[in-house]
Residue, then its C-alpha position, 0 to 999 in steps of 0.5 A: m499500500i503506497k500513501l501520501k502525506r504532507a509533511y506539514e501534517p504529523p506522522e503517524e504510526e500507521d504510515g510505515f515507512r516514510v520517505l520524503v521524495d522532494r529534492v528540496w527540504p521542506r520550509g520550517i520543519k526540523r529534520e527530527a519532526l518529519a519522523l523519516d526513515l529515508w530521504l530519497k532527494e534523487i527520485g524527485p523531478s529534476a529542477q528544470l522540470r519542476k520549475w517548468f510545472g511550477h504546480d500549473p494544473a494545466k501542465w499536470p499530464a504533460f508534467c506526469e509524462r516527463y516525470q516518468a521519463e525521469l523516473k525510468e532513468k532512476k531504476e535503483a531508487v525506484d526499484l528501492l521504493k518498490e521493495k519498501r512497498a512490498s514489505g508494507t505500508l510506503t508513505l510518500v511524503f511532500s511539501a507541496r500545497d496542491t495535494e492533487h498535482n505534485n511529484a508525489v502524486a505522479l511518483k504514486k501512479y507510476l509505482e502502481s503501474v510497474 
C-alpha cells in the first residue's frame, strides 16, 4: 500500500516506511519533526522539470509524462521504493500545497503501474 502525506501533517504509526520524495527540504520543518525513514532526493523531479511545471494544473498531464521519463532513468531508487512497498505500508512525504498536482501523486501512480 502506498500513502501520500504532506510534510506539514504529523507522522502516524500507520504511515509505515516514510520517505521524503522532494529534492528540497520542506520550509520551516526540523528533521526530527518529519520522523522520516529516508530522504530520497534523487527520486524527485529535476530542477528544470520542477521549475517548468510550477504546480500549474494545466501542465499536469505533460508533467506526469516528463516525470515518468525521468523515473525510468532512476531504476535503483524506484526499485528501492518498490521493495519497501512490498514489505508494508509506504508513505510518500511531500511539501507541495497542491495535494492533487505534485510529484508524490505522479510517483505513486508510476509505482502502482510498474
